[in-house]
TILUMPA-210576 format. One record per residue (C-alpha): x, y, z. Coordinates in nm, 2 decimals. Layout:
N
REC     c1     c2     c3
REC      X      Y      Z
...
//
This chain:
328
REC     c1     c2     c3
REC  10.99   6.05  10.25
REC  10.61   6.02  10.23
REC  10.43   6.04   9.85
REC  10.17   6.24   9.81
REC   9.92   5.99   9.70
REC   9.97   5.83  10.06
REC   9.79   6.11  10.25
REC   9.53   6.03  10.47
REC   9.28   6.34  10.66
REC   9.23   6.21  11.02
REC   9.10   6.38  11.32
REC   9.35   6.54  11.53
REC   9.19   6.42  11.86
REC   9.25   6.05  11.79
REC   9.67   6.13  11.81
REC   9.88   6.24  12.08
REC  10.16   6.49  12.12
REC  10.43   6.22  12.06
REC  10.28   6.16  11.69
REC  10.33   6.55  11.61
REC  10.64   6.56  11.77
REC  10.83   6.55  11.45
REC  10.59   6.80  11.29
REC  10.60   7.06  11.56
REC  10.97   7.06  11.59
REC  10.99   7.10  11.20
REC  10.76   7.39  11.23
REC  11.01   7.53  11.54
REC  11.29   7.56  11.27
REC  11.04   7.77  11.02
REC  10.95   8.00  11.31
REC  11.30   8.07  11.43
REC  11.41   8.12  11.07
REC  11.15   8.36  10.94
REC  11.08   8.57  11.25
REC  11.33   8.50  11.52
REC  11.05   8.34  11.73
REC  11.12   8.03  11.99
REC  10.86   7.80  11.91
REC  10.97   7.52  12.19
REC  10.71   7.73  12.44
REC  10.42   7.73  12.22
REC  10.46   7.33  12.14
REC  10.45   7.21  12.51
REC  10.14   7.46  12.54
REC   9.97   7.21  12.24
REC  10.15   6.90  12.39
REC   9.93   6.97  12.68
REC   9.58   6.99  12.50
REC   9.71   6.70  12.24
REC   9.73   6.47  12.49
REC   9.40   6.56  12.66
REC   9.26   6.44  12.29
REC   9.06   6.77  12.31
REC   9.19   7.00  12.07
REC   8.95   7.00  11.74
REC   9.13   6.99  11.43
REC   9.30   6.76  11.19
REC   9.58   6.57  11.05
REC   9.76   6.47  10.73
REC   9.85   6.09  10.76
REC  10.12   5.94  10.55
REC  10.11   5.53  10.62
REC  10.19   5.60  10.99
REC  10.37   5.87  10.97
REC  10.19   6.28  11.03
REC  10.32   6.53  10.81
REC  10.09   6.75  10.88
REC   9.81   6.93  11.11
REC   9.57   7.19  11.19
REC   9.39   7.29  11.46
REC   9.14   7.55  11.61
REC   8.99   7.68  11.96
REC   8.64   7.77  12.05
REC   8.54   8.06  12.24
REC   8.17   8.04  12.29
REC   8.03   8.08  11.99
REC   8.35   8.15  11.79
REC   8.60   7.97  11.66
REC   9.01   8.09  11.61
REC   9.21   7.91  11.38
REC   9.53   7.83  11.59
REC   9.76   7.68  11.29
REC   9.80   7.49  11.00
REC  10.13   7.34  10.87
REC  10.31   7.05  10.70
REC  10.66   6.98  10.67
REC  10.81   7.01  10.32
REC  11.09   6.78  10.46
REC  10.88   6.48  10.53
REC  10.75   6.48  10.17
REC  10.86   6.36   9.86
REC  10.71   6.69   9.67
REC  10.88   6.93   9.92
REC  10.75   7.27   9.96
REC  10.49   7.23   9.69
REC  10.35   6.90   9.86
REC  10.33   7.06  10.20
REC  10.16   7.36  10.03
REC   9.89   7.13   9.90
REC   9.86   6.95  10.23
REC   9.83   7.29  10.41
REC   9.53   7.37  10.20
REC   9.35   7.03  10.21
REC   9.38   7.04  10.57
REC   9.26   7.40  10.61
REC   8.96   7.32  10.36
REC   8.88   7.05  10.60
REC   8.87   7.29  10.93
REC   8.70   7.56  10.70
REC   8.44   7.32  10.61
REC   8.35   7.21  10.96
REC   8.32   7.50  11.14
REC   8.12   7.68  10.89
REC   7.87   7.37  10.93
REC   7.86   7.39  11.24
REC   7.55   7.52  11.37
REC   7.73   7.68  11.72
REC   8.02   7.85  11.53
REC   7.88   8.23  11.43
REC   8.23   8.38  11.42
REC   8.60   8.20  11.27
REC   8.88   8.43  11.30
REC   9.21   8.32  11.16
REC   9.57   8.50  11.19
REC   9.79   8.27  11.04
REC  10.15   8.44  11.15
REC  10.39   8.19  10.99
REC  10.18   8.21  10.65
REC  10.30   8.50  10.38
REC  10.01   8.71  10.29
REC   9.84   8.61   9.97
REC   9.96   8.26  10.04
REC   9.58   8.17  10.15
REC   9.36   8.43  10.03
REC   9.21   8.23   9.79
REC   9.12   7.97   9.99
REC   8.97   8.24  10.21
REC   8.77   8.42   9.97
REC   8.61   8.10   9.81
REC   8.46   8.04  10.20
REC   8.36   8.41  10.20
REC   8.62   8.55  10.44
REC   8.69   8.88  10.49
REC   9.05   8.97  10.46
REC   9.31   9.22  10.60
REC   9.67   9.26  10.50
REC   9.90   9.29  10.85
REC  10.27   9.38  10.87
REC  10.51   9.23  11.12
REC  10.74   9.45  11.22
REC  11.13   9.47  11.34
REC  11.32   9.69  11.50
REC  11.75   9.65  11.58
REC  11.79   9.70  11.95
REC  12.21   9.69  11.86
REC  12.39  10.04  11.97
REC  12.09  10.19  12.16
REC  12.07  10.32  12.49
REC  11.95  10.10  12.77
REC  11.78  10.39  12.96
REC  11.52  10.66  12.80
REC  11.43  11.00  12.94
REC  11.06  10.88  12.98
REC  10.85  11.24  13.01
REC  10.46  11.22  13.03
REC  10.22  11.55  13.06
REC  10.19  11.61  13.46
REC   9.82  11.55  13.48
REC   9.98  11.12  13.40
REC  10.19  10.90  13.56
REC  10.40  10.62  13.38
REC  10.48  10.34  13.58
REC  10.56   9.96  13.53
REC  10.29   9.72  13.45
REC  10.12   9.55  13.79
REC   9.89   9.24  13.80
REC   9.59   9.46  13.95
REC   9.62   9.64  13.63
REC   9.41   9.37  13.45
REC   9.05   9.55  13.47
REC   9.16   9.90  13.38
REC   9.40   9.78  13.09
REC   9.07   9.58  12.97
REC   8.86   9.91  13.01
REC   9.14  10.07  12.80
REC   9.14   9.83  12.52
REC   8.78   9.83  12.47
REC   8.76  10.23  12.46
REC   9.08  10.25  12.23
REC   8.97   9.96  11.96
REC   8.59  10.14  11.94
REC   8.55  10.17  11.57
REC   8.93  10.05  11.50
REC   9.01   9.82  11.20
REC   9.15   9.59  11.47
REC   8.78   9.53  11.60
REC   8.69   9.38  11.30
REC   8.97   9.15  11.31
REC   8.95   9.08  11.70
REC   8.60   9.10  11.85
REC   8.77   9.07  12.18
REC   8.84   9.43  12.18
REC   8.47   9.54  12.15
REC   8.39   9.47  12.52
REC   8.57   9.49  12.84
REC   8.49   9.14  12.92
REC   8.61   9.03  12.56
REC   8.96   9.25  12.67
REC   9.00   9.07  12.95
REC   9.01   8.76  12.86
REC   9.24   8.88  12.56
REC   9.48   8.99  12.85
REC   9.47   8.69  13.05
REC   9.55   8.49  12.74
REC   9.85   8.74  12.69
REC   9.99   8.75  13.07
REC   9.94   8.34  13.10
REC   9.98   8.18  12.81
REC  10.26   8.15  12.56
REC  10.07   8.19  12.22
REC  10.23   8.56  12.20
REC  10.56   8.43  12.37
REC  10.62   8.46  12.76
REC  10.48   8.77  12.89
REC  10.75   8.99  13.04
REC  10.59   9.24  13.33
REC  10.95   9.39  13.30
REC  10.88   9.53  12.96
REC  10.53   9.65  13.01
REC  10.36   9.98  13.10
REC  10.06  10.18  13.15
REC  10.04  10.54  13.20
REC   9.73  10.65  13.43
REC   9.60  10.98  13.55
REC   9.75  11.10  13.86
REC   9.65  11.02  14.21
REC   9.44  10.72  14.12
REC   9.26  10.79  13.79
REC   9.18  10.59  13.51
REC   9.44  10.40  13.26
REC   9.48  10.62  12.96
REC   9.78  10.44  12.77
REC   9.96  10.07  12.82
REC  10.21   9.91  12.66
REC  10.26   9.49  12.69
REC  10.61   9.31  12.59
REC  10.67   8.92  12.58
REC  10.96   8.76  12.52
REC  10.93   8.53  12.20
REC  11.32   8.43  12.20
REC  11.62   8.48  12.39
REC  11.73   8.72  12.18
REC  11.36   8.88  12.04
REC  11.09   9.05  12.25
REC  10.73   9.14  12.07
REC  10.51   9.39  12.21
REC  10.19   9.21  12.17
REC   9.97   9.54  12.28
REC  10.00   9.90  12.28
REC   9.69  10.16  12.26
REC   9.61  10.51  12.37
REC   9.26  10.61  12.52
REC   9.11  10.84  12.19
REC   9.11  11.15  12.43
REC   9.46  11.11  12.49
REC   9.65  11.06  12.17
REC   9.89  11.34  11.97
REC  10.07  11.39  12.30
REC  10.36  11.13  12.23
REC  10.21  10.87  12.48
REC  10.28  10.57  12.23
REC  10.61  10.70  12.13
REC  10.72  10.73  12.48
REC  10.60  10.36  12.54
REC  10.79  10.23  12.23
REC  11.10  10.37  12.39
REC  11.05  10.30  12.69
REC  11.01   9.91  12.62
REC  11.31   9.90  12.36
REC  11.48  10.00  12.62
REC  11.39   9.76  12.91
REC  11.41   9.47  12.65
REC  11.79   9.58  12.62
REC  11.81   9.48  12.94
REC  11.65   9.20  12.93
REC  11.92   9.11  12.69
REC  11.74   9.12  12.37
REC  11.88   9.25  12.04
REC  11.57   9.34  11.87
REC  11.20   9.40  11.93
REC  10.90   9.32  11.71
REC  10.52   9.36  11.67
REC  10.21   9.34  11.44
REC  10.01   9.62  11.27
REC   9.69   9.60  11.00
REC   9.82   9.77  10.71
REC   9.52  10.01  10.69
REC   9.66  10.17  11.00
REC   9.87  10.42  10.85
REC   9.92  10.64  11.13
REC  10.04  10.37  11.38
REC  10.27  10.22  11.10
REC  10.45  10.59  11.02
REC  10.50  10.62  11.42
REC  10.68  10.26  11.37
REC  10.90  10.36  11.09
REC  10.98  10.69  11.25
REC  11.13  10.47  11.57
REC  11.33  10.26  11.34
REC  11.14   9.95  11.25
REC  11.08   9.78  10.92
REC  10.87   9.55  10.78
REC  11.00   9.21  10.76
REC  10.67   8.98  10.69
REC  10.32   9.00  10.60
REC  10.03   8.79  10.70
REC   9.64   8.78  10.64
REC   9.37   8.80  10.91
REC   9.09   8.66  10.80
REC   8.71   8.66  10.93
REC   8.38   8.49  10.87
REC   8.08   8.59  11.02
REC   7.78   8.35  10.97
REC   7.49   8.53  10.78
REC   7.20   8.65  11.00
REC   6.89   8.42  10.90
REC   6.57   8.63  10.87
//
């Protein structure tokens, strides 16, 4: 095991995926234990970027061994912090040493981004890190913090079928690939003035929502997209989409709801509850025994709905946002 005094912080782009494999595998164990997520798909995606030596970030090096890493991705003038992790098993100091290295890695990344004139905004949702664990560091860097809940519903003993009913003027049907544009318009409308639009600026406009949806459908950051557990509610006769829910598989036994929203004019008609029940039944048919989702703590109405549907909070984490101050 490495000693704390031998740690160097170096540019991530100097290293290939094979050098990070032990750390990534150790992190995968934590994802499985803490959230029941299979991290292997994320490792494969990360490996592609790492081997192209184009992923911005840092590694913590102990001798010739990588014991931790951090990275971000750029979206025009925004940077999104993708991950920060150090392996306790690779360090003599265990959890305390790993925690200190994670803070150092994150500090280096934040300083780099805030001193990059092309970066006007930084977003972070480090799902694996418990709420409060990095709050002090983010506050020092003048980030705004939003606490989020990770909620889980057991599907054991629930029915594989549900009597899904929506108002007569609407129709409920499975997700189709051509729904992307309509879903983007719905998200931009549904999140207008919503706290989550402060956390993720992609919710604020149709083009941003379309990018968000493409990431969900095509990449494994939130699990493998499950069209069999994704549905839309539309106005009949080819009208606009008024509600949707999107699911993914984060492990063989766990489904995850990546998005659920209802147009403001169609709320309080039971659409969100119906969609949650339909997706739960769909995940059961796919072999899942639980389904998870995330929600911002200030969104009390949504939390009340999830609790009434049998969800419980098993983990909390922080979303952190920094916006470069405007100069006169």
